[in-house]
C-alpha positions in Angstrom: -7.5 -15.8 -10.2 -4.5 -13.9 -11.5 -6.3 -12.0 -14.3 -9.8 -10.6 -15.0 -11.1 -10.1 -18.5 -14.3 -8.0 -19.3 -16.8 -7.6 -21.9 -17.2 -3.9 -22.8 -20.7 -2.9 -23.6 -23.2 -3.6 -20.9 -20.6 -4.8 -18.6 -18.4 -1.8 -18.1 -20.9 0.7 -19.5 -24.7 0.6 -19.9 -24.5 0.8 -23.6 -27.9 -0.3 -24.4 -29.6 2.6 -22.5 -27.0 5.0 -24.0 -27.7 3.7 -27.5 -31.4 4.1 -27.1 -31.0 7.6 -25.9 -28.8 8.3 -29.0 -31.3 6.8 -31.5 -34.1 8.8 -30.0 -32.0 12.0 -30.3 -31.2 11.2 -33.9 -34.9 10.6 -34.7 -35.9 13.8 -33.1 -33.2 15.7 -34.9 -34.1 14.2 -38.3 -37.8 15.2 -37.7 -36.9 18.8 -36.7 -34.6 19.1 -39.7 -37.6 18.5 -42.0 -37.8 14.7 -42.5 -41.6 14.1 -42.5 -41.7 11.1 -40.5 -42.9 10.6 -36.8 -39.8 10.5 -34.5 -41.0 7.2 -33.1 -41.2 5.6 -36.4 -37.8 7.0 -37.4 -36.3 5.5 -34.2 -38.0 2.1 -34.9 -36.5 2.1 -38.4 -33.0 2.9 -37.1 -33.2 0.1 -34.5 -34.3 -2.3 -37.3 -31.2 -1.4 -39.2 -28.9 -1.7 -36.1 -30.3 -5.1 -35.3 -29.7 -6.1 -38.8 -26.2 -4.8 -39.4 -24.9 -4.5 -35.8 -24.6 -1.7 -33.3 -21.1 -0.8 -34.5 -22.2 -0.1 -38.1 -21.0 3.5 -38.9 -23.3 3.8 -42.0 -26.7 3.4 -40.3 -27.9 6.9 -41.2 -26.9 6.3 -44.9 -28.9 3.0 -44.9 -31.9 4.8 -43.4 -31.9 7.5 -46.1 -31.4 5.0 -48.9 -34.0 2.7 -47.6 -36.7 5.4 -47.0 -35.9 8.0 -49.6 -33.3 6.6 -52.1 -31.0 9.5 -51.4 -29.2 11.2 -48.4 -30.5 14.6 -47.1 -27.1 15.7 -45.9 -28.4 18.7 -43.9 -30.7 16.4 -41.9 -27.9 13.8 -41.7 -25.6 16.4 -40.1 -28.2 17.4 -37.5 -28.6 13.7 -36.6 -25.0 13.2 -36.1 -24.5 16.2 -34.0 -27.5 15.2 -31.8 -26.1 11.7 -31.5 -22.6 13.0 -30.4 -24.0 15.5 -27.9 -26.1 12.8 -26.2 -23.2 10.3 -26.2 -20.8 12.9 -24.7 -23.2 13.8 -22.0 -24.3 10.4 -21.0 -21.4 8.0 -21.6 -20.5 6.8 -18.1 -19.2 3.6 -16.6 -21.4 1.6 -14.3 -21.3 2.7 -10.6 -18.1 1.5 -8.8 -16.3 0.5 -12.0 -13.1 2.7 -11.5 -12.8 2.0 -7.8 -13.2 -1.8 -8.4 -10.7 -1.9 -11.2 -8.3 -0.1 -9.1 -8.7 -2.5 -6.2 -8.2 -5.5 -8.5 -5.0 -3.9 -9.9 -3.8 -3.3 -6.3 -4.2 -7.0 -5.7 -1.8 -7.7 -8.6 -4.3 -8.8 -11.1 -4.0 -8.2 -14.8 -7.0 -6.8 -16.5 -8.2 -6.8 -20.0 -11.2 -6.3 -22.4 -12.6 -8.7 -24.9 -15.1 -6.9 -27.3 -16.9 -7.5 -30.5 -16.3 -3.9 -31.3 -13.8 -2.8 -34.0 -10.4 -1.9 -32.5 -10.7 2.0 -32.9 -14.3 2.0 -31.5 -13.4 -0.1 -28.5 -10.4 2.1 -27.7 -12.5 5.4 -28.2 -15.1 4.1 -25.8 -12.5 3.2 -23.2 -10.9 6.6 -23.5 -14.1 8.5 -23.3 -15.0 6.5 -20.2 -11.6 7.3 -18.7 -10.8 3.6 -18.3 -8.1 3.0 -20.9 -5.2 3.1 -18.4 -6.7 0.4 -16.2 -6.3 -2.4 -18.8 -3.2 -4.3 -20.0 -4.8 -5.6 -23.2 -7.8 -5.0 -25.5 -8.9 -7.7 -27.9 -11.4 -6.4 -30.5 -13.1 -7.9 -33.5 -10.1 -6.7 -35.8 -7.7 -9.0 -33.9 -9.5 -12.3 -34.9 -12.2 -11.4 -37.4 -14.5 -13.5 -35.3 -17.2 -12.4 -32.6 -18.1 -14.0 -29.5 -19.0 -16.9 -28.7 -16.3 -18.0 -31.1 -13.3 -19.2 -28.9 -10.8 -17.3 -30.9 -11.2 -13.8 -29.2 -10.7 -15.5 -25.8 -7.7 -17.6 -26.9 -6.1 -14.3 -28.3 -6.5 -12.7 -24.9 -5.0 -15.7 -23.2 -2.0 -15.7 -25.6 -1.4 -12.0 -24.7 -1.7 -12.7 -21.0 0.5 -15.8 -21.2 -1.6 -17.5 -18.6 -3.5 -20.7 -18.4 -7.2 -20.3 -18.7 -7.8 -21.6 -15.3 -6.2 -18.6 -13.8 -8.5 -16.1 -15.7 -12.0 -14.9 -14.8 -14.2 -13.6 -17.6 -17.0 -11.2 -16.8 -19.8 -10.5 -19.3 -23.5 -9.8 -19.5 -24.4 -12.3 -22.2 -24.7 -16.0 -21.3 -24.6 -17.2 -24.8 -21.8 -15.0 -26.1 -19.6 -14.1 -23.2 -20.1 -17.0 -20.8 -20.5 -19.6 -23.5 -17.3 -18.5 -25.4 -15.1 -18.0 -22.2 -16.2 -21.5 -20.9 -15.1 -23.1 -24.2 -11.8 -21.4 -23.8 -11.4 -22.9 -20.3 -11.9 -19.7 -18.2 -13.8 -19.2 -15.1 -16.8 -17.1 -15.7 -19.1 -14.5 -14.1 -22.4 -13.4 -15.5 -23.0 -9.6 -14.9 -26.6 -9.6 -13.9 -26.7 -5.8 -13.9 -26.1 -5.7 -17.7 -29.0 -6.1 -20.2 -27.7 -9.2 -21.9 -29.4 -12.6 -22.3 -29.5 -14.9 -19.4 -29.2 -17.9 -21.9 -28.5 -21.5 -21.2 -24.6 -21.3 -20.5 -24.1 -21.5 -16.8 -21.5 -19.2 -15.3 -19.4 -20.1 -12.3 -20.6 -17.1 -10.4 -22.9 -14.0 -10.8 -22.6 -10.3 -10.0 -25.5 -8.1 -9.2 -23.3 -5.0 -9.2 -19.8 -4.3 -10.5 -18.4 -4.1 -7.1 -19.5 -7.6 -6.3 -16.4 -8.6 -8.3 -14.2 -7.7 -5.3 -15.6 -10.6 -3.4 -15.6 -12.9 -6.4 -12.3 -12.5 -8.2 
């Protein structure tokens, strides 16, 4: 392999656990700010909206207030945003061994990149917050193709930027259906990140990684 491409959420960072912590923090903050709902029920409603509109939707709280009350309580809204940001800042970390592994791969002369369904700015912000932005030669986001995985277009965009044949590129992701399925359609070699929280799905990867550092023996 001459290049390795990565999914971002739940491949480089445990985003599911982080998001759950953030949602529970928002729910608690809304309750403490005077929203007369049980925090658990608030969190459940917020997750329902995230599941419907996507985890990258930046208007989840507006939707919650409009759905539940018909208008936004801006004081409670602000408390929820502050709580979300505090938790995210405190707990956003890459998986164990990510930085060391990326450095070793680069030392081997491999080119590295990210293919994410997140909007461009959100993907870059997350990488900068993680301290990973300098490790990657390219980042393909939803804004680059207007399509999400398993569409082949994001993967083909990454290959065009790499200027490499697909057979020389390994894609690592936690979702069999989205990551592995899409990368295989593009002709890439694939690795399923078992440590992530994605689906095991029907698409079969060429290899599997139980930890991020396993990639040093696979790539």
